[in-house]
Structure formats: structure tokens, C-alpha cells
C-alpha positions in Angstrom: 35.8 -3.7 -6.2 34.7 -3.2 -9.4 34.7 -7.3 -9.8 32.5 -7.3 -6.9 30.2 -4.7 -8.5 30.2 -6.7 -11.9 29.0 -9.8 -10.0 26.0 -7.9 -8.1 25.1 -6.9 -11.0 25.2 -10.2 -12.5 23.5 -11.7 -9.9 20.8 -9.1 -9.8 19.9 -9.5 -13.5 19.7 -13.1 -13.0 17.5 -13.0 -10.6 15.2 -10.7 -13.0 15.1 -12.9 -15.5 14.1 -15.7 -13.0 11.4 -14.0 -11.4 10.2 -13.0 -15.2 10.4 -16.7 -15.8 8.4 -17.5 -13.0 5.8 -15.3 -13.6 5.3 -16.4 -17.3 5.2 -19.7 -16.0 2.3 -18.8 -13.8 0.4 -16.7 -16.1 0.3 -19.5 -18.8 -2.3 -21.0 -16.3 -5.9 -20.2 -15.5 -5.9 -18.5 -12.2 -8.5 -19.6 -9.6 -9.2 -18.0 -6.1 -8.2 -20.7 -3.0 -11.2 -20.4 -1.1 -9.1 -22.2 1.8 -6.2 -21.1 1.3 -7.6 -17.4 1.5 -9.6 -18.4 5.2 -6.2 -19.8 6.2 -4.1 -16.8 5.9 -7.2 -14.5 6.6 -7.4 -16.2 9.8 -3.5 -16.0 11.1 -3.4 -12.4 10.2 -6.4 -11.7 11.9 -5.4 -13.8 15.2 -1.8 -12.0 15.0 -2.1 -8.4 13.7 -6.0 -7.6 14.3 -6.3 -5.2 11.7 -10.0 -4.6 11.9 -9.6 -3.1 15.4 -6.1 -2.3 15.7 -5.1 -1.2 12.2 -5.5 2.3 12.7 -5.6 4.4 15.4 -8.9 5.3 16.8 -10.0 7.0 20.1 -11.0 3.4 21.7 -7.9 1.8 20.9 -5.6 4.4 22.1 -7.4 6.4 25.1 -6.0 10.0 25.9 -3.3 10.3 28.2 -1.9 6.6 27.2 1.8 6.5 25.7 2.1 5.3 22.1 5.6 3.3 21.4 6.6 4.1 18.0 7.8 1.2 15.8 10.2 2.1 13.6 12.3 3.8 16.7 12.7 3.6 20.2 10.4 6.7 20.8 7.3 6.9 23.0 4.7 10.0 22.9 1.8 11.0 25.5 -1.5 11.0 23.9 -2.4 14.9 24.3 -5.7 16.2 23.7 -4.9 18.1 20.9 -2.9 14.7 19.4 -6.2 12.5 20.9 -8.7 14.8 18.0 -7.0 13.9 15.3 -7.9 9.9 15.6 -10.6 8.1 14.2 -13.6 8.9 16.8 -15.2 5.3 15.2 -13.6 2.2 13.6 -13.6 2.5 10.7 -14.0 -0.8 9.3 -17.6 -2.4 9.7 -16.9 -6.1 11.5 -18.5 -7.6 8.2 -15.5 -8.0 5.9 -15.9 -6.2 2.4 -16.7 -8.2 -0.8 -13.6 -7.2 -3.3 -11.0 -4.7 -2.5 -8.6 -3.6 -5.1 -4.9 -1.9 -3.9 -3.7 -0.2 -6.2 0.4 0.3 -6.3 2.0 2.8 -8.3 4.5 0.6 -10.8 5.1 1.7 -14.6 3.8 -1.7 -15.6 0.4 0.3 -15.2 0.9 2.4 -18.1 -1.4 2.1 -20.9 -2.8 -0.9 -19.0 -6.3 0.2 -19.4 -7.0 -1.3 -15.8 -9.4 1.9 -14.9 -12.0 0.8 -15.4 -11.3 -2.7 -13.4 -9.9 -0.9 -10.6 -13.1 1.2 -10.0 -15.5 -1.6 -10.4 -13.5 -3.2 -6.8 -15.9 -2.4 -3.8 -13.5 -0.8 -2.1 -9.8 0.5 -3.1 -6.8 1.5 -1.9 -4.0 3.3 -3.0 -0.2 4.1 -2.0 1.3 7.3 -1.7 -1.4 9.9 -2.9 -0.4 9.6 -6.7 -1.7 11.3 -9.7 -5.4 10.5 -10.9 -6.5 13.3 -13.4 -5.8 13.5 -16.9 -5.5 10.6 -19.1 -3.9 8.3 -15.9 -7.7 7.4 -15.0 -7.9 5.3 -17.9 -5.0 3.4 -16.2 -5.3 3.8 -12.9 -8.9 4.4 -12.2 -10.3 7.4 -9.6 -12.1 6.0 -6.9 -10.3 6.1 -3.6 -11.6 4.5 -0.8 -8.0 5.0 1.3 -5.3 6.2 0.0 -1.8 6.4 2.6 0.2 9.5 2.7 4.2 8.8 2.6 5.7 11.7 5.1 8.3 12.0 2.2 5.6 13.7 -0.3 4.7 16.2 2.6 8.3 17.1 3.3 9.7 16.9 -0.6 7.0 18.1 -2.7 4.7 20.2 -0.3 8.0 21.5 1.9 6.6 20.2 4.8 3.8 22.6 4.7 5.9 25.3 6.0 4.7 28.0 3.2 2.2 27.8 0.4 -0.6 25.0 1.0 -3.1 25.3 -1.6 -0.9 22.5 -4.0 -1.3 20.2 -1.2 -4.9 21.0 -0.6 -5.9 20.9 -4.1 -4.2 17.5 -4.5 -5.7 16.2 -1.3 -9.3 16.9 -2.7 -8.8 14.3 -5.8 -9.6 12.0 -3.6 -13.1 13.0 -2.4 -14.0 11.5 0.8 -11.7 8.5 1.1 -9.8 7.8 4.2 -6.1 10.0 4.5 -4.0 6.9 5.7 -0.5 8.4 7.2 2.2 6.9 9.1 2.4 9.5 11.7 3.8 7.5 14.5 6.0 5.0 12.8 9.2 7.2 13.1 9.0 10.3 16.0 11.1 12.9 13.4 7.9 12.6 11.0 5.0 13.0 13.4 4.9 16.9 13.4 5.2 16.7 9.6 1.9 14.5 9.0 -0.1 16.1 11.4 0.7 19.2 10.4 -0.7 17.7 7.0 -4.0 16.7 9.4 -4.3 20.9 10.5 -4.0 21.6 6.6 -7.1 19.2 5.7 -8.9 20.1 8.4 -8.5 24.1 7.8 -9.7 24.1 4.1 -12.8 21.8 5.2 -12.0 18.5 3.0 -14.0 15.9 2.7 -11.1 13.5 3.1 -10.4 11.8 6.4 -6.9 11.7 7.9 -6.5 9.0 9.8 -3.2 7.2 11.6 -1.5 4.1 11.0 -1.7 1.9 14.3 1.8 1.4 15.1 0.9 -1.5 17.3 -0.7 -2.9 14.0 2.4 -2.6 11.9 4.9 -4.1 14.7 3.0 -7.0 14.7 2.8 -7.3 10.9 6.4 -7.2 10.4 6.7 -10.2 13.1 4.2 -12.1 10.9 5.7 -11.3 7.8 9.0 -12.1 8.9 7.9 -15.7 10.1 6.8 -16.0 6.7 10.4 -15.3 5.4 10.8 -11.9 4.8 13.9 -10.0 6.0 13.2 -8.2 9.7 15.7 -5.4 8.9 14.4 -4.5 5.7 11.1 -1.8 6.1 7.9 -3.3 5.1 6.6 -1.4 2.1 3.6 0.5 2.2 2.2 -1.7 -0.6 2.4 -4.7 1.8 0.9 -3.2 4.4 -2.1 -2.2 2.7 -2.3 -6.0 1.3 -1.7 -7.6 4.5 -4.9 -5.5 5.9 -7.2 -5.9 2.6 -6.1 -9.9 3.0 -7.7 -9.3 6.4 -10.8 -7.5 5.8 -11.9 -8.2 2.3 -12.7 -11.6 1.0 -11.1 -11.1 -2.8 -8.3 -9.1 -3.1 -7.2 -7.5 -6.4 -3.4 -6.3 -6.8 -2.0 -3.4 -9.4 0.9 -1.6 -10.3 2.9 -4.4 -8.0 6.1 -5.1 -10.6 9.3 -4.1 -8.8 11.3 -4.6 -12.2 12.0 -1.6 -15.7 11.0 -4.5 -17.9 7.4 -5.6 -18.5 6.8 -9.1 -17.7 5.3 -10.3 -21.0 6.0 -7.1 -23.9 9.8 -7.0 -22.4 9.9 -3.4 -23.0 11.8 -1.0 -20.8 9.3 0.5 -17.4 9.3 3.8 -15.5 9.6 3.3 -11.8 6.0 4.7 -11.3 3.5 5.1 -14.0 3.7 8.5 -13.1 7.8 9.3 -13.1 10.9 7.5 -12.9 11.8 8.6 -9.8 13.9 5.7 -7.9 13.2 4.7 -4.3 15.9 5.1 -1.7 17.9 1.7 -2.0 18.1 -0.2 0.8 15.2 0.7 2.4 12.6 -1.6 1.5 13.1 -5.8 -0.1 10.8 -4.9 -3.2 11.8 -8.6 -5.0 11.8 -10.5 -1.6 8.0 -8.8 -0.8 7.2 -9.5 -4.9 8.0 -12.9 -4.9 5.9 -13.5 -1.7 2.9 -11.9 -3.5 3.4 -14.4 -6.4 3.5 -17.1 -4.3 -0.1 -15.8 -2.8 -1.0 -15.4 -6.3 -0.2 -19.1 -7.2 -1.8 -20.3 -3.9 -5.0 -18.5 -5.3 -5.3 -16.2 -2.2 -5.3 -13.1 -4.1 -4.7 -11.9 -8.0 -2.0 -10.0 -9.5 -2.7 -8.0 -12.3 0.2 -7.3 -14.6 -0.1 -5.9 -18.5 -2.8 -5.3 -19.7 -6.3 -5.3 -18.1 -9.5 -7.2 -20.5 -12.9 -5.4 -19.7 -14.3 -6.2 -16.1 -16.8 -8.8 -15.7 -17.9 -7.5 -12.2 -15.4 -9.7 -10.1 -17.0 -13.0 -11.2 -13.6 -14.7 -8.9 -14.5 -18.5 -8.7 -15.3 -19.3 -12.6 
């Protein structure tokens, strides 16, 4: 057993070193946007997943009394009037694609990156899992938010399922202004009640943030899409890859920040905490973060999107094609 664990650890370390070396090799070359590669992937995502129309549940794509099928388990739920009233009334995205989008993960690589100004200069900013933005964090991650996702574990673990005092959750949600709060309300049936409770709390507090639900139809199609590109279908897609996929479809220029799954900085070799704000490790085995990162690195190399790893120079107002 000990020998098996040692072999697995050695294999993981070798894989990490190989990826870091691959990153350094790629980063030694100037990045250039490849319009053809981006448009080809954008077209495939639109055809298979249709994030413009199906990414978010609306009253148009999910009518009252229809049946919703969860994508994470085999449950179904009838759309009641109370539930229907939480759905977005209008389509959240225009049919005109956005120009520049920043998708911000929460990796420790953002610490001391100075990327806040570059992130905030994007036309549209997507953040994952209700991260902290206040205080000293803002210089590294910015403050602008157009979409922020809400992982159910945050509501459960940090805010006690909102069964007692709700003020801490309300104060935190206020950080994101009038952004969309995007939750996987209908991914797993056991999360629906607590996420709807978060929606009702926001409504009762009259916050400007707009709670919306991810569409399980879209997520199911997204799993099939990335499985066809080599990802393991038995692993749950990370929120970061979900949001990157949506951005690739609705945005013409996609930049990623805070996407780095390893505990060593690729450039400085310094030890990194897991998140830029804490060192809490994820539940092992749920996602395939290394495989997802290799996919993102491939898209970076192909000029489809740009991964930012390390410190950010002052933004050049998104001059992508120089």
C-alpha cells in the first residue's frame, strides 16, 4: 500500500513538472489571437450547447408547469409558480456578442499578481464562487463583476444554509452590485432548496444583485461537448470551465485569470496557497483540474483564449491583435 501511494505521488509530481515546463515553453513565445480557431470553437459550442439561449434558465425556455431534469442526478421537478418567479424574465445576453471578457478563477497564483486593473478593464467580468474582493484583494483581482457564481457549498458551509442569521450573506452579496448571481440550482436535487433560499434572501433584502439559475440542459450538453474533446465524463466540470465555455460562446476575446491547479508558481517556483484568499483544499476526486488546465493551455496555444499566469503589466486597453 505504501509503495502504491509513493508511486502515485511520484507520478503526480512528474505530471506537475511536465505541465510547468510546458507552460514555460509556451510562455516563451508571444501570444497571438487566432480568429479562425476561436470562431470555429465558438461555432461548435453555439451549435451543441447554445449558451446564448440555454445557458441560463428563463421564463421563455422553461415554462410554468414544465418538467426540469437535473443534470447531476436522475431527479426531476415540476416548475411551480413560486419557482417560475425566480427565473430570469428576459434573456440575459443580447444576440450581439460581447467584445472582451475576463473569467476570474480563484487560484493562489493571483496573489501579488497586480491583475486587478487589467481584469476591471474588460467589458464583461465573470467571477467564480462568490470570492472576496474587498481590501487588499482588489489590487490583484479587481472589483468589477457582471456574473458571479454561487457554489451551494458556500451557502451551506459558510452561511449555515441560511437557516439562522442571514445578514453576513446579504453583506457579502452586496459586494457584487447589480451583477447576475448564477447558481446551479437544478444540478443536484439536494441543493435546490438551499439555493432558492439564497434567492429569496436576496429578494427580501432588496439587493441589486440578480439571482439566476444555470440551465441543466445546457450543462448536460456541455459535458457531452467536452467529453468529445477528451475530458473524463465521470468527473464533474469545474465552475471555471463552465464559465469559460459560456464566455467563449458569448465573447469575441476571452482572457482567463487565476486558473492554475498546482501549488507551485510556474515562473517563480514559490509555494502557492490554493485560493488567493485561503488555503482550503477542494474535495478530492470531484473534478479533473489538471486535465481541464491542459485543455485550457491547449486553447491558449491555439490562440483561442489567453491564460494569464503571473504578474500583470498595466493593461493596454485590450489590444488583442498586436
